[in-house]
matplotlib code that plots the C-alpha trace (Angstrom):
import matplotlib.pyplot as plt

x = [-0.2, 1.4, 1.9, -1.8, -3.7, -3.2, -4.5, -7.5, -8.7, -8.0, -10.5, -12.7, -13.0, -14.1, -16.3, -14.7, -14.2, -11.7, -12.9, -13.1, -10.3, -9.1, -10.1, -9.4, -6.1, -4.9, -4.7, -6.7, -9.0, -6.2, -4.1, -5.7, -6.3, -2.4, -1.4, -3.8, -3.3, 0.8, 1.5, 2.5, 4.1, 2.1, 4.9, 5.4, 3.8, 1.0, 1.5, 1.3, -2.2, -3.4, -2.5, -3.6, -7.0, -7.2, -5.8, -2.7, 1.1, 3.1, 4.9, 1.4, 0.9, 4.2, 5.8, 2.0, 4.0, 1.3, 1.8, 2.0, -0.6, 0.1, -2.3, -0.4, -3.5, -2.4, -4.9, -4.6, -3.9, -1.2, 0.5, 0.2, 1.9, 4.9, 5.1, 4.8, 7.2, 9.6, 9.1, 9.9, 13.0, 13.7, 13.8, 15.3, 18.0, 18.7, 18.6, 21.1, 23.7, 22.7, 23.8, 26.3, 27.5, 26.6, 28.9, 32.0, 31.5, 31.9, 34.5, 36.7, 35.6, 36.7, 40.3, 40.9, 40.6, 42.6, 46.0, 45.4, 45.2, 48.0, 50.1, 49.5, 50.9, 53.8, 54.7, 54.7, 57.3, 60.1]
y = [-0.3, 3.3, 6.7, 8.3, 4.5, 4.7, 8.6, 7.6, 4.8, 7.0, 9.8, 7.7, 6.1, 9.3, 9.6, 12.4, 13.9, 15.0, 19.0, 18.3, 16.9, 19.8, 22.5, 20.4, 20.3, 24.1, 22.7, 22.6, 19.1, 18.5, 18.7, 15.6, 13.7, 13.8, 13.0, 10.0, 8.7, 9.4, 12.3, 14.2, 13.5, 15.9, 18.0, 17.4, 20.4, 17.9, 15.1, 16.2, 17.7, 14.3, 12.6, 14.1, 14.9, 11.1, 10.1, 7.9, 8.5, 9.6, 6.4, 4.9, 7.7, 7.9, 4.1, 1.9, 0.9, 0.2, 1.3, -1.4, -2.1, -2.9, -4.9, -3.3, -1.3, 0.9, 2.5, 6.2, 4.2, 2.0, 5.4, 7.2, 4.0, 4.0, 7.6, 7.4, 4.7, 6.0, 9.3, 6.2, 5.4, 9.1, 9.7, 6.6, 7.6, 11.0, 10.0, 6.7, 9.2, 11.4, 8.9, 7.9, 11.2, 12.2, 9.0, 9.9, 13.1, 11.1, 9.1, 12.3, 13.7, 10.5, 10.4, 14.5, 14.1, 11.0, 13.5, 15.8, 13.4, 11.8, 15.3, 16.1, 13.5, 12.7, 15.9, 17.9, 16.1, 18.5]
z = [0.2, -0.8, 0.7, -1.7, -1.3, 3.0, 2.2, 0.7, 2.5, 5.8, 4.1, 2.2, 6.4, 7.7, 5.4, 3.9, -0.1, -0.9, -1.2, 2.7, 3.2, 0.9, 3.3, 5.9, 5.8, 2.8, -0.3, -3.3, -4.1, -6.7, -4.7, -2.3, -5.8, -6.5, -3.4, -3.7, -7.4, -6.4, -9.1, -5.8, -1.8, 1.2, 2.2, 5.7, 7.0, 5.5, 6.9, 10.5, 9.9, 8.4, 11.7, 14.0, 11.4, 11.2, 14.5, 12.8, 13.7, 10.8, 10.1, 9.1, 7.0, 5.2, 5.8, 6.7, 10.2, 12.6, 15.9, 18.2, 20.4, 24.3, 26.4, 29.1, 30.6, 33.4, 35.5, 37.0, 40.5, 39.1, 37.9, 42.3, 42.6, 40.7, 41.4, 45.0, 45.4, 43.1, 45.3, 48.7, 47.3, 46.6, 50.2, 51.6, 48.8, 50.6, 54.1, 53.5, 51.9, 55.0, 58.0, 55.6, 55.7, 59.8, 59.8, 58.0, 60.0, 63.3, 62.2, 60.9, 64.0, 66.9, 64.5, 64.4, 68.3, 68.1, 67.1, 69.2, 72.5, 70.6, 70.3, 73.8, 75.3, 73.0, 71.6, 68.7, 65.8, 65.0]

ax = plt.figure().add_subplot(projection="3d")
ax.plot(x, y, z, "-o")
ax.set_aspect("equal")
plt.show()
């Protein structure tokens, strides 16, 4: 099936005449006729407008590639659950980082105090 065939098929499926399609996308009826008979090709801007009008992808119009359909129907609850879980994971990561930095700071403080005590007891090196 060619791009002209797809345009014609989609137009007829929508119950539109060439004149109605031409008016909807801002071209002449003759332009639509030339596209459908493969005498000319629509420019990209018109392809985008037709994809919106016919509710298909530009890939389908240009190349005949059907969109992949999945049976993965997500509900709003699924989307919100995923968002909440992602936010919880983010909070957990921030909490873990905070405790790591606190622990590192405590160890650094202990090391510093130990060094001061060592130098007070043994004196500073010359």
